[in-house]
mmJSON file of the N, C-alpha and C atoms, coordinates in Angstrom:
{"data_MODEL":{"atom_site":{
"group_PDB":["ATOM","ATOM","ATOM","ATOM","ATOM","ATOM","ATOM","ATOM","ATOM","ATOM","ATOM","ATOM","ATOM","ATOM","ATOM","ATOM","ATOM","ATOM","ATOM","ATOM","ATOM","ATOM","ATOM","ATOM","ATOM","ATOM","ATOM","ATOM","ATOM","ATOM","ATOM","ATOM","ATOM","ATOM","ATOM","ATOM","ATOM","ATOM","ATOM","ATOM","ATOM","ATOM","ATOM","ATOM","ATOM","ATOM","ATOM","ATOM","ATOM","ATOM","ATOM","ATOM","ATOM","ATOM","ATOM","ATOM","ATOM","ATOM","ATOM","ATOM","ATOM","ATOM","ATOM","ATOM","ATOM","ATOM","ATOM","ATOM","ATOM","ATOM","ATOM","ATOM","ATOM","ATOM","ATOM","ATOM","ATOM","ATOM","ATOM","ATOM","ATOM","ATOM","ATOM","ATOM","ATOM","ATOM","ATOM","ATOM","ATOM","ATOM","ATOM","ATOM","ATOM","ATOM","ATOM","ATOM","ATOM","ATOM","ATOM","ATOM","ATOM","ATOM","ATOM","ATOM","ATOM","ATOM","ATOM","ATOM","ATOM","ATOM","ATOM","ATOM","ATOM","ATOM","ATOM","ATOM","ATOM","ATOM","ATOM","ATOM","ATOM","ATOM","ATOM","ATOM","ATOM","ATOM","ATOM","ATOM","ATOM","ATOM","ATOM","ATOM","ATOM","ATOM","ATOM","ATOM","ATOM","ATOM","ATOM","ATOM","ATOM","ATOM","ATOM","ATOM","ATOM","ATOM","ATOM","ATOM","ATOM","ATOM","ATOM","ATOM","ATOM","ATOM","ATOM","ATOM","ATOM","ATOM","ATOM","ATOM","ATOM","ATOM","ATOM","ATOM","ATOM","ATOM","ATOM","ATOM","ATOM","ATOM","ATOM","ATOM","ATOM","ATOM","ATOM","ATOM","ATOM","ATOM","ATOM","ATOM","ATOM","ATOM","ATOM","ATOM","ATOM","ATOM","ATOM","ATOM","ATOM","ATOM","ATOM","ATOM","ATOM","ATOM","ATOM","ATOM","ATOM","ATOM","ATOM","ATOM","ATOM","ATOM","ATOM","ATOM","ATOM","ATOM","ATOM","ATOM","ATOM","ATOM","ATOM","ATOM","ATOM","ATOM","ATOM","ATOM","ATOM","ATOM","ATOM","ATOM","ATOM","ATOM","ATOM","ATOM","ATOM"],
"id":[1,2,3,4,5,6,7,8,9,10,11,12,13,14,15,16,17,18,19,20,21,22,23,24,25,26,27,28,29,30,31,32,33,34,35,36,37,38,39,40,41,42,43,44,45,46,47,48,49,50,51,52,53,54,55,56,57,58,59,60,61,62,63,64,65,66,67,68,69,70,71,72,73,74,75,76,77,78,79,80,81,82,83,84,85,86,87,88,89,90,91,92,93,94,95,96,97,98,99,100,101,102,103,104,105,106,107,108,109,110,111,112,113,114,115,116,117,118,119,120,121,122,123,124,125,126,127,128,129,130,131,132,133,134,135,136,137,138,139,140,141,142,143,144,145,146,147,148,149,150,151,152,153,154,155,156,157,158,159,160,161,162,163,164,165,166,167,168,169,170,171,172,173,174,175,176,177,178,179,180,181,182,183,184,185,186,187,188,189,190,191,192,193,194,195,196,197,198,199,200,201,202,203,204,205,206,207,208,209,210,211,212,213,214,215,216,217,218,219,220,221,222,223,224,225],
"type_symbol":["N","C","C","N","C","C","N","C","C","N","C","C","N","C","C","N","C","C","N","C","C","N","C","C","N","C","C","N","C","C","N","C","C","N","C","C","N","C","C","N","C","C","N","C","C","N","C","C","N","C","C","N","C","C","N","C","C","N","C","C","N","C","C","N","C","C","N","C","C","N","C","C","N","C","C","N","C","C","N","C","C","N","C","C","N","C","C","N","C","C","N","C","C","N","C","C","N","C","C","N","C","C","N","C","C","N","C","C","N","C","C","N","C","C","N","C","C","N","C","C","N","C","C","N","C","C","N","C","C","N","C","C","N","C","C","N","C","C","N","C","C","N","C","C","N","C","C","N","C","C","N","C","C","N","C","C","N","C","C","N","C","C","N","C","C","N","C","C","N","C","C","N","C","C","N","C","C","N","C","C","N","C","C","N","C","C","N","C","C","N","C","C","N","C","C","N","C","C","N","C","C","N","C","C","N","C","C","N","C","C","N","C","C","N","C","C","N","C","C","N","C","C","N","C","C"],
"label_atom_id":["N","CA","C","N","CA","C","N","CA","C","N","CA","C","N","CA","C","N","CA","C","N","CA","C","N","CA","C","N","CA","C","N","CA","C","N","CA","C","N","CA","C","N","CA","C","N","CA","C","N","CA","C","N","CA","C","N","CA","C","N","CA","C","N","CA","C","N","CA","C","N","CA","C","N","CA","C","N","CA","C","N","CA","C","N","CA","C","N","CA","C","N","CA","C","N","CA","C","N","CA","C","N","CA","C","N","CA","C","N","CA","C","N","CA","C","N","CA","C","N","CA","C","N","CA","C","N","CA","C","N","CA","C","N","CA","C","N","CA","C","N","CA","C","N","CA","C","N","CA","C","N","CA","C","N","CA","C","N","CA","C","N","CA","C","N","CA","C","N","CA","C","N","CA","C","N","CA","C","N","CA","C","N","CA","C","N","CA","C","N","CA","C","N","CA","C","N","CA","C","N","CA","C","N","CA","C","N","CA","C","N","CA","C","N","CA","C","N","CA","C","N","CA","C","N","CA","C","N","CA","C","N","CA","C","N","CA","C","N","CA","C","N","CA","C","N","CA","C","N","CA","C","N","CA","C","N","CA","C","N","CA","C"],
"label_alt_id":[null,null,null,null,null,null,null,null,null,null,null,null,null,null,null,null,null,null,null,null,null,null,null,null,null,null,null,null,null,null,null,null,null,null,null,null,null,null,null,null,null,null,null,null,null,null,null,null,null,null,null,null,null,null,null,null,null,null,null,null,null,null,null,null,null,null,null,null,null,null,null,null,null,null,null,null,null,null,null,null,null,null,null,null,null,null,null,null,null,null,null,null,null,null,null,null,null,null,null,null,null,null,null,null,null,null,null,null,null,null,null,null,null,null,null,null,null,null,null,null,null,null,null,null,null,null,null,null,null,null,null,null,null,null,null,null,null,null,null,null,null,null,null,null,null,null,null,null,null,null,null,null,null,null,null,null,null,null,null,null,null,null,null,null,null,null,null,null,null,null,null,null,null,null,null,null,null,null,null,null,null,null,null,null,null,null,null,null,null,null,null,null,null,null,null,null,null,null,null,null,null,null,null,null,null,null,null,null,null,null,null,null,null,null,null,null,null,null,null,null,null,null,null,null,null],
"label_comp_id":["MET","MET","MET","THR","THR","THR","ILE","ILE","ILE","GLN","GLN","GLN","ILE","ILE","ILE","LEU","LEU","LEU","GLY","GLY","GLY","THR","THR","THR","GLY","GLY","GLY","CYS","CYS","CYS","PRO","PRO","PRO","LYS","LYS","LYS","CYS","CYS","CYS","ARG","ARG","ARG","ALA","ALA","ALA","LEU","LEU","LEU","GLU","GLU","GLU","SER","SER","SER","SER","SER","SER","ALA","ALA","ALA","ARG","ARG","ARG","GLN","GLN","GLN","ALA","ALA","ALA","VAL","VAL","VAL","GLN","GLN","GLN","GLU","GLU","GLU","LEU","LEU","LEU","GLY","GLY","GLY","THR","THR","THR","GLU","GLU","GLU","ILE","ILE","ILE","ALA","ALA","ALA","VAL","VAL","VAL","GLU","GLU","GLU","LYS","LYS","LYS","VAL","VAL","VAL","GLU","GLU","GLU","ASP","ASP","ASP","VAL","VAL","VAL","GLU","GLU","GLU","ARG","ARG","ARG","ILE","ILE","ILE","MET","MET","MET","GLU","GLU","GLU","MET","MET","MET","GLY","GLY","GLY","VAL","VAL","VAL","MET","MET","MET","MET","MET","MET","THR","THR","THR","PRO","PRO","PRO","ALA","ALA","ALA","LEU","LEU","LEU","VAL","VAL","VAL","ILE","ILE","ILE","ASP","ASP","ASP","GLY","GLY","GLY","LYS","LYS","LYS","LEU","LEU","LEU","ILE","ILE","ILE","SER","SER","SER","GLU","GLU","GLU","GLY","GLY","GLY","LYS","LYS","LYS","LEU","LEU","LEU","LEU","LEU","LEU","SER","SER","SER","LYS","LYS","LYS","ASP","ASP","ASP","GLN","GLN","GLN","VAL","VAL","VAL","LEU","LEU","LEU","SER","SER","SER","TYR","TYR","TYR","LEU","LEU","LEU"],
"label_asym_id":["A","A","A","A","A","A","A","A","A","A","A","A","A","A","A","A","A","A","A","A","A","A","A","A","A","A","A","A","A","A","A","A","A","A","A","A","A","A","A","A","A","A","A","A","A","A","A","A","A","A","A","A","A","A","A","A","A","A","A","A","A","A","A","A","A","A","A","A","A","A","A","A","A","A","A","A","A","A","A","A","A","A","A","A","A","A","A","A","A","A","A","A","A","A","A","A","A","A","A","A","A","A","A","A","A","A","A","A","A","A","A","A","A","A","A","A","A","A","A","A","A","A","A","A","A","A","A","A","A","A","A","A","A","A","A","A","A","A","A","A","A","A","A","A","A","A","A","A","A","A","A","A","A","A","A","A","A","A","A","A","A","A","A","A","A","A","A","A","A","A","A","A","A","A","A","A","A","A","A","A","A","A","A","A","A","A","A","A","A","A","A","A","A","A","A","A","A","A","A","A","A","A","A","A","A","A","A","A","A","A","A","A","A","A","A","A","A","A","A","A","A","A","A","A","A"],
"label_entity_id":["1","1","1","1","1","1","1","1","1","1","1","1","1","1","1","1","1","1","1","1","1","1","1","1","1","1","1","1","1","1","1","1","1","1","1","1","1","1","1","1","1","1","1","1","1","1","1","1","1","1","1","1","1","1","1","1","1","1","1","1","1","1","1","1","1","1","1","1","1","1","1","1","1","1","1","1","1","1","1","1","1","1","1","1","1","1","1","1","1","1","1","1","1","1","1","1","1","1","1","1","1","1","1","1","1","1","1","1","1","1","1","1","1","1","1","1","1","1","1","1","1","1","1","1","1","1","1","1","1","1","1","1","1","1","1","1","1","1","1","1","1","1","1","1","1","1","1","1","1","1","1","1","1","1","1","1","1","1","1","1","1","1","1","1","1","1","1","1","1","1","1","1","1","1","1","1","1","1","1","1","1","1","1","1","1","1","1","1","1","1","1","1","1","1","1","1","1","1","1","1","1","1","1","1","1","1","1","1","1","1","1","1","1","1","1","1","1","1","1","1","1","1","1","1","1"],
"label_seq_id":[1,1,1,2,2,2,3,3,3,4,4,4,5,5,5,6,6,6,7,7,7,8,8,8,9,9,9,10,10,10,11,11,11,12,12,12,13,13,13,14,14,14,15,15,15,16,16,16,17,17,17,18,18,18,19,19,19,20,20,20,21,21,21,22,22,22,23,23,23,24,24,24,25,25,25,26,26,26,27,27,27,28,28,28,29,29,29,30,30,30,31,31,31,32,32,32,33,33,33,34,34,34,35,35,35,36,36,36,37,37,37,38,38,38,39,39,39,40,40,40,41,41,41,42,42,42,43,43,43,44,44,44,45,45,45,46,46,46,47,47,47,48,48,48,49,49,49,50,50,50,51,51,51,52,52,52,53,53,53,54,54,54,55,55,55,56,56,56,57,57,57,58,58,58,59,59,59,60,60,60,61,61,61,62,62,62,63,63,63,64,64,64,65,65,65,66,66,66,67,67,67,68,68,68,69,69,69,70,70,70,71,71,71,72,72,72,73,73,73,74,74,74,75,75,75],
"pdbx_PDB_ins_code":[null,null,null,null,null,null,null,null,null,null,null,null,null,null,null,null,null,null,null,null,null,null,null,null,null,null,null,null,null,null,null,null,null,null,null,null,null,null,null,null,null,null,null,null,null,null,null,null,null,null,null,null,null,null,null,null,null,null,null,null,null,null,null,null,null,null,null,null,null,null,null,null,null,null,null,null,null,null,null,null,null,null,null,null,null,null,null,null,null,null,null,null,null,null,null,null,null,null,null,null,null,null,null,null,null,null,null,null,null,null,null,null,null,null,null,null,null,null,null,null,null,null,null,null,null,null,null,null,null,null,null,null,null,null,null,null,null,null,null,null,null,null,null,null,null,null,null,null,null,null,null,null,null,null,null,null,null,null,null,null,null,null,null,null,null,null,null,null,null,null,null,null,null,null,null,null,null,null,null,null,null,null,null,null,null,null,null,null,null,null,null,null,null,null,null,null,null,null,null,null,null,null,null,null,null,null,null,null,null,null,null,null,null,null,null,null,null,null,null,null,null,null,null,null,null],
"Cartn_x":[-1.435,-1.297,-0.315,0.637,1.846,1.806,1.66,1.799,2.771,3.471,4.86,4.705,5.297,5.136,6.573,6.941,8.276,8.286,9.325,9.746,10.68,11.5,12.807,12.52,11.163,11.156,10.12,9.89,9.603,8.146,7.427,6.286,5.198,4.996,3.978,4.318,5.824,5.686,5.305,5.47,4.985,3.558,2.98,1.438,0.58,1.273,0.969,0.926,1.818,2.298,0.984,0.95,-0.205,-1.377,-1.855,-3.197,-2.849,-2.067,-2.142,-2.385,-1.586,-1.898,-3.168,-3.922,-5.281,-6.076,-5.7,-6.589,-6.663,-5.601,-5.371,-6.302,-5.997,-6.655,-7.785,-8.598,-9.968,-10.288,-9.69,-10.409,-10.002,-9.082,-8.993,-8.508,-7.616,-7.259,-5.845,-4.953,-3.86,-3.082,-2.85,-1.773,-0.535,0.451,1.5,2.18,2.485,2.531,4.313,4.833,6.264,6.775,7.742,8.125,9.638,9.769,11.128,11.529,12.461,13.389,14.506,15.414,16.482,16.101,16.869,16.602,16.985,18.036,18.175,17.489,16.544,15.623,14.336,14.333,12.77,13.126,14.14,14.618,14.787,15.093,14.545,13.421,12.478,11.138,10.51,11.29,10.762,10.331,10.122,9.536,10.524,9.831,10.661,10.011,8.931,8.296,7.817,8.186,7.425,6.671,5.743,5.435,4.762,5.057,4.414,3.983,3.037,1.999,1.966,2.634,2.728,2.143,0.994,0.525,0.885,1.198,1.47,2.342,3.149,4.4,4.126,2.569,2.145,2.225,2.802,2.67,1.455,0.607,-0.461,-0.544,0.139,0.427,1.428,1.937,3.354,3.336,3.784,3.797,2.686,1.744,0.689,0.382,-0.138,-0.643,-2.151,-1.988,-3.738,-3.98,-5.391,-6.23,-6.157,-6.78,-7.035,-8.138,-9.333,-10.304,-9.76,-8.801,-8.483,-7.66,-6.992,-5.713,-6.881,-8.109,-8.887,-9.818,-9.809,-10.295,-9.472,-7.869,-7.198,-7.135,-7.489,-7.511,-8.805],
"Cartn_y":[1.186,1.794,2.743,2.73,3.698,4.4,5.872,6.54,7.469,7.233,7.777,8.691,10.199,10.942,11.109,10.869,10.831,12.075,12.861,14.105,15.019,15.896,16.537,17.735,18.034,19.425,20.535,20.065,21.228,21.529,22.669,22.98,22.063,21.356,20.126,19.164,18.699,17.781,18.045,19.265,19.877,19.911,20.191,20.371,18.994,17.991,16.712,15.981,16.664,15.991,16.651,18.046,18.695,17.883,17.239,16.706,15.723,14.967,13.782,13.77,14.637,14.82,15.187,16.112,16.738,15.224,14.539,13.244,12.564,12.243,11.137,12.1,13.304,14.092,13.899,14.025,13.51,12.719,11.576,10.221,10.058,10.592,10.448,9.102,8.253,7.42,7.394,6.289,6.444,5.744,6.906,6.517,7.089,6.303,7.083,7.532,8.888,9.922,9.904,9.569,9.411,10.505,11.444,12.227,11.369,11.168,10.6,11.608,11.811,12.764,12.446,11.691,10.942,10.473,10.992,10.496,9.163,8.56,7.376,6.308,6.598,5.913,5.823,7.049,7.166,6.666,6.458,5.816,4.513,3.457,2.488,1.993,2.861,2.686,2.471,2.824,2.803,4.279,5.158,6.294,7.362,7.562,8.507,9.934,10.442,11.795,11.921,12.911,13.237,14.364,14.92,14.023,12.497,11.667,10.421,10.173,9.426,8.886,7.456,6.532,5.584,4.9,3.911,3.548,2.593,1.732,0.266,-0.117,0.611,0.144,0.09,0.387,0.328,1.671,1.884,3.164,3.118,4.683,5.069,6.232,7.092,8.282,8.647,9.193,9.715,10.866,11.823,13.167,13.842,13.685,14.399,14.991,16.051,17.013,16.278,15.74,15.202,16.002,15.791,16.86,15.964,16.598,15.75,14.798,15.423,14.58,12.884,13.741,12.086,11.408,11.9,10.961,10.015,10.742,10.183,8.767,8.91,8.131,6.979,6.869,5.785,5.173,6.144,5.323,4.492],
"Cartn_z":[20.572,19.139,19.261,18.491,18.505,16.888,17.088,15.444,15.559,14.294,13.869,12.58,13.158,12.064,11.608,10.323,9.563,8.992,9.467,8.811,9.184,8.767,9.003,9.932,10.058,10.681,9.596,8.642,7.603,7.929,7.641,8.334,7.946,6.521,6.727,7.584,8.031,9.253,10.497,10.755,12.216,11.939,11.062,10.61,11.053,10.225,10.322,11.831,12.736,14.166,14.654,14.475,15.242,15.052,13.987,12.927,14.246,14.092,14.813,16.337,16.936,18.468,18.691,17.678,18.171,17.922,16.939,16.895,17.947,18.317,19.764,20.569,20.577,22.239,21.998,20.776,20.378,21.042,20.593,21.123,22.63,23.071,24.402,25.124,24.121,24.548,24.645,25.313,25.597,23.951,23.389,21.954,21.965,21.738,21.543,20.462,20.165,19.235,18.677,18.138,17.836,16.81,17.243,15.785,15.486,13.984,13.484,12.472,12.964,11.807,11.538,11.536,11.1,9.898,8.836,7.517,7.179,7.726,7.587,8.223,9.493,9.796,8.853,8.67,7.489,6.188,5.817,4.364,4.665,6.135,6.444,6.352,6.639,6.491,5.236,4.155,2.876,2.353,3.227,3.028,2.138,0.749,0.269,0.339,0.471,0.472,1.492,2.535,3.663,3.615,4.688,5.578,5.459,6.463,6.38,7.709,7.739,8.764,8.705,9.929,9.898,11.271,10.937,12.303,12.693,13.839,14.358,13.126,12.627,11.716,10.341,9.959,8.725,8.291,7.127,6.11,5.938,6.239,5.693,4.948,4.853,4.195,3.629,2.589,2.256,1.515,1.59,0.957,0.976,2.151,2.224,3.538,3.73,4.753,5.136,6.114,6.34,7.405,7.294,8.446,10.046,10.714,11.657,11.408,10.887,10.718,9.804,9.063,8.021,8.966,9.796,10.559,11.718,11.952,12.911,11.828,10.755,9.98,10.054,9.999,10.156,11.439,12.376,13.952,14.036],
"occupancy":[1.0,1.0,1.0,1.0,1.0,1.0,1.0,1.0,1.0,1.0,1.0,1.0,1.0,1.0,1.0,1.0,1.0,1.0,1.0,1.0,1.0,1.0,1.0,1.0,1.0,1.0,1.0,1.0,1.0,1.0,1.0,1.0,1.0,1.0,1.0,1.0,1.0,1.0,1.0,1.0,1.0,1.0,1.0,1.0,1.0,1.0,1.0,1.0,1.0,1.0,1.0,1.0,1.0,1.0,1.0,1.0,1.0,1.0,1.0,1.0,1.0,1.0,1.0,1.0,1.0,1.0,1.0,1.0,1.0,1.0,1.0,1.0,1.0,1.0,1.0,1.0,1.0,1.0,1.0,1.0,1.0,1.0,1.0,1.0,1.0,1.0,1.0,1.0,1.0,1.0,1.0,1.0,1.0,1.0,1.0,1.0,1.0,1.0,1.0,1.0,1.0,1.0,1.0,1.0,1.0,1.0,1.0,1.0,1.0,1.0,1.0,1.0,1.0,1.0,1.0,1.0,1.0,1.0,1.0,1.0,1.0,1.0,1.0,1.0,1.0,1.0,1.0,1.0,1.0,1.0,1.0,1.0,1.0,1.0,1.0,1.0,1.0,1.0,1.0,1.0,1.0,1.0,1.0,1.0,1.0,1.0,1.0,1.0,1.0,1.0,1.0,1.0,1.0,1.0,1.0,1.0,1.0,1.0,1.0,1.0,1.0,1.0,1.0,1.0,1.0,1.0,1.0,1.0,1.0,1.0,1.0,1.0,1.0,1.0,1.0,1.0,1.0,1.0,1.0,1.0,1.0,1.0,1.0,1.0,1.0,1.0,1.0,1.0,1.0,1.0,1.0,1.0,1.0,1.0,1.0,1.0,1.0,1.0,1.0,1.0,1.0,1.0,1.0,1.0,1.0,1.0,1.0,1.0,1.0,1.0,1.0,1.0,1.0,1.0,1.0,1.0,1.0,1.0,1.0,1.0,1.0,1.0,1.0,1.0,1.0],
"B_iso_or_equiv":[0.0,0.0,0.0,0.0,0.0,0.0,0.0,0.0,0.0,0.0,0.0,0.0,0.0,0.0,0.0,0.0,0.0,0.0,0.0,0.0,0.0,0.0,0.0,0.0,0.0,0.0,0.0,0.0,0.0,0.0,0.0,0.0,0.0,0.0,0.0,0.0,0.0,0.0,0.0,0.0,0.0,0.0,0.0,0.0,0.0,0.0,0.0,0.0,0.0,0.0,0.0,0.0,0.0,0.0,0.0,0.0,0.0,0.0,0.0,0.0,0.0,0.0,0.0,0.0,0.0,0.0,0.0,0.0,0.0,0.0,0.0,0.0,0.0,0.0,0.0,0.0,0.0,0.0,0.0,0.0,0.0,0.0,0.0,0.0,0.0,0.0,0.0,0.0,0.0,0.0,0.0,0.0,0.0,0.0,0.0,0.0,0.0,0.0,0.0,0.0,0.0,0.0,0.0,0.0,0.0,0.0,0.0,0.0,0.0,0.0,0.0,0.0,0.0,0.0,0.0,0.0,0.0,0.0,0.0,0.0,0.0,0.0,0.0,0.0,0.0,0.0,0.0,0.0,0.0,0.0,0.0,0.0,0.0,0.0,0.0,0.0,0.0,0.0,0.0,0.0,0.0,0.0,0.0,0.0,0.0,0.0,0.0,0.0,0.0,0.0,0.0,0.0,0.0,0.0,0.0,0.0,0.0,0.0,0.0,0.0,0.0,0.0,0.0,0.0,0.0,0.0,0.0,0.0,0.0,0.0,0.0,0.0,0.0,0.0,0.0,0.0,0.0,0.0,0.0,0.0,0.0,0.0,0.0,0.0,0.0,0.0,0.0,0.0,0.0,0.0,0.0,0.0,0.0,0.0,0.0,0.0,0.0,0.0,0.0,0.0,0.0,0.0,0.0,0.0,0.0,0.0,0.0,0.0,0.0,0.0,0.0,0.0,0.0,0.0,0.0,0.0,0.0,0.0,0.0,0.0,0.0,0.0,0.0,0.0,0.0],
"pdbx_formal_charge":[null,null,null,null,null,null,null,null,null,null,null,null,null,null,null,null,null,null,null,null,null,null,null,null,null,null,null,null,null,null,null,null,null,null,null,null,null,null,null,null,null,null,null,null,null,null,null,null,null,null,null,null,null,null,null,null,null,null,null,null,null,null,null,null,null,null,null,null,null,null,null,null,null,null,null,null,null,null,null,null,null,null,null,null,null,null,null,null,null,null,null,null,null,null,null,null,null,null,null,null,null,null,null,null,null,null,null,null,null,null,null,null,null,null,null,null,null,null,null,null,null,null,null,null,null,null,null,null,null,null,null,null,null,null,null,null,null,null,null,null,null,null,null,null,null,null,null,null,null,null,null,null,null,null,null,null,null,null,null,null,null,null,null,null,null,null,null,null,null,null,null,null,null,null,null,null,null,null,null,null,null,null,null,null,null,null,null,null,null,null,null,null,null,null,null,null,null,null,null,null,null,null,null,null,null,null,null,null,null,null,null,null,null,null,null,null,null,null,null,null,null,null,null,null,null],
"auth_seq_id":[1,1,1,2,2,2,3,3,3,4,4,4,5,5,5,6,6,6,7,7,7,8,8,8,9,9,9,10,10,10,11,11,11,12,12,12,13,13,13,14,14,14,15,15,15,16,16,16,17,17,17,18,18,18,19,19,19,20,20,20,21,21,21,22,22,22,23,23,23,24,24,24,25,25,25,26,26,26,27,27,27,28,28,28,29,29,29,30,30,30,31,31,31,32,32,32,33,33,33,34,34,34,35,35,35,36,36,36,37,37,37,38,38,38,39,39,39,40,40,40,41,41,41,42,42,42,43,43,43,44,44,44,45,45,45,46,46,46,47,47,47,48,48,48,49,49,49,50,50,50,51,51,51,52,52,52,53,53,53,54,54,54,55,55,55,56,56,56,57,57,57,58,58,58,59,59,59,60,60,60,61,61,61,62,62,62,63,63,63,64,64,64,65,65,65,66,66,66,67,67,67,68,68,68,69,69,69,70,70,70,71,71,71,72,72,72,73,73,73,74,74,74,75,75,75],
"auth_comp_id":["MET","MET","MET","THR","THR","THR","ILE","ILE","ILE","GLN","GLN","GLN","ILE","ILE","ILE","LEU","LEU","LEU","GLY","GLY","GLY","THR","THR","THR","GLY","GLY","GLY","CYS","CYS","CYS","PRO","PRO","PRO","LYS","LYS","LYS","CYS","CYS","CYS","ARG","ARG","ARG","ALA","ALA","ALA","LEU","LEU","LEU","GLU","GLU","GLU","SER","SER","SER","SER","SER","SER","ALA","ALA","ALA","ARG","ARG","ARG","GLN","GLN","GLN","ALA","ALA","ALA","VAL","VAL","VAL","GLN","GLN","GLN","GLU","GLU","GLU","LEU","LEU","LEU","GLY","GLY","GLY","THR","THR","THR","GLU","GLU","GLU","ILE","ILE","ILE","ALA","ALA","ALA","VAL","VAL","VAL","GLU","GLU","GLU","LYS","LYS","LYS","VAL","VAL","VAL","GLU","GLU","GLU","ASP","ASP","ASP","VAL","VAL","VAL","GLU","GLU","GLU","ARG","ARG","ARG","ILE","ILE","ILE","MET","MET","MET","GLU","GLU","GLU","MET","MET","MET","GLY","GLY","GLY","VAL","VAL","VAL","MET","MET","MET","MET","MET","MET","THR","THR","THR","PRO","PRO","PRO","ALA","ALA","ALA","LEU","LEU","LEU","VAL","VAL","VAL","ILE","ILE","ILE","ASP","ASP","ASP","GLY","GLY","GLY","LYS","LYS","LYS","LEU","LEU","LEU","ILE","ILE","ILE","SER","SER","SER","GLU","GLU","GLU","GLY","GLY","GLY","LYS","LYS","LYS","LEU","LEU","LEU","LEU","LEU","LEU","SER","SER","SER","LYS","LYS","LYS","ASP","ASP","ASP","GLN","GLN","GLN","VAL","VAL","VAL","LEU","LEU","LEU","SER","SER","SER","TYR","TYR","TYR","LEU","LEU","LEU"],
"auth_asym_id":["A","A","A","A","A","A","A","A","A","A","A","A","A","A","A","A","A","A","A","A","A","A","A","A","A","A","A","A","A","A","A","A","A","A","A","A","A","A","A","A","A","A","A","A","A","A","A","A","A","A","A","A","A","A","A","A","A","A","A","A","A","A","A","A","A","A","A","A","A","A","A","A","A","A","A","A","A","A","A","A","A","A","A","A","A","A","A","A","A","A","A","A","A","A","A","A","A","A","A","A","A","A","A","A","A","A","A","A","A","A","A","A","A","A","A","A","A","A","A","A","A","A","A","A","A","A","A","A","A","A","A","A","A","A","A","A","A","A","A","A","A","A","A","A","A","A","A","A","A","A","A","A","A","A","A","A","A","A","A","A","A","A","A","A","A","A","A","A","A","A","A","A","A","A","A","A","A","A","A","A","A","A","A","A","A","A","A","A","A","A","A","A","A","A","A","A","A","A","A","A","A","A","A","A","A","A","A","A","A","A","A","A","A","A","A","A","A","A","A","A","A","A","A","A","A"],
"auth_atom_id":["N","CA","C","N","CA","C","N","CA","C","N","CA","C","N","CA","C","N","CA","C","N","CA","C","N","CA","C","N","CA","C","N","CA","C","N","CA","C","N","CA","C","N","CA","C","N","CA","C","N","CA","C","N","CA","C","N","CA","C","N","CA","C","N","CA","C","N","CA","C","N","CA","C","N","CA","C","N","CA","C","N","CA","C","N","CA","C","N","CA","C","N","CA","C","N","CA","C","N","CA","C","N","CA","C","N","CA","C","N","CA","C","N","CA","C","N","CA","C","N","CA","C","N","CA","C","N","CA","C","N","CA","C","N","CA","C","N","CA","C","N","CA","C","N","CA","C","N","CA","C","N","CA","C","N","CA","C","N","CA","C","N","CA","C","N","CA","C","N","CA","C","N","CA","C","N","CA","C","N","CA","C","N","CA","C","N","CA","C","N","CA","C","N","CA","C","N","CA","C","N","CA","C","N","CA","C","N","CA","C","N","CA","C","N","CA","C","N","CA","C","N","CA","C","N","CA","C","N","CA","C","N","CA","C","N","CA","C","N","CA","C","N","CA","C","N","CA","C","N","CA","C","N","CA","C","N","CA","C","N","CA","C"],
"pdbx_PDB_model_num":[1,1,1,1,1,1,1,1,1,1,1,1,1,1,1,1,1,1,1,1,1,1,1,1,1,1,1,1,1,1,1,1,1,1,1,1,1,1,1,1,1,1,1,1,1,1,1,1,1,1,1,1,1,1,1,1,1,1,1,1,1,1,1,1,1,1,1,1,1,1,1,1,1,1,1,1,1,1,1,1,1,1,1,1,1,1,1,1,1,1,1,1,1,1,1,1,1,1,1,1,1,1,1,1,1,1,1,1,1,1,1,1,1,1,1,1,1,1,1,1,1,1,1,1,1,1,1,1,1,1,1,1,1,1,1,1,1,1,1,1,1,1,1,1,1,1,1,1,1,1,1,1,1,1,1,1,1,1,1,1,1,1,1,1,1,1,1,1,1,1,1,1,1,1,1,1,1,1,1,1,1,1,1,1,1,1,1,1,1,1,1,1,1,1,1,1,1,1,1,1,1,1,1,1,1,1,1,1,1,1,1,1,1,1,1,1,1,1,1,1,1,1,1,1,1]
}}}
């Protein structure tokens, strides 16, 4: 499983990355978390609002700051 956090580095993007990493740590499994900051790459994925959460290539959330528990619910 791969989680991607899409965002240019704004505070909400960093907070979503933190929530995702905390969720992965709580699960105790090997899940890769990747931060995508390249605007062109983000747009290629069809995302217009950040932060965005992508799990295994599927857009889960866009333009929202999710809590650790919300991220866990998607995993």
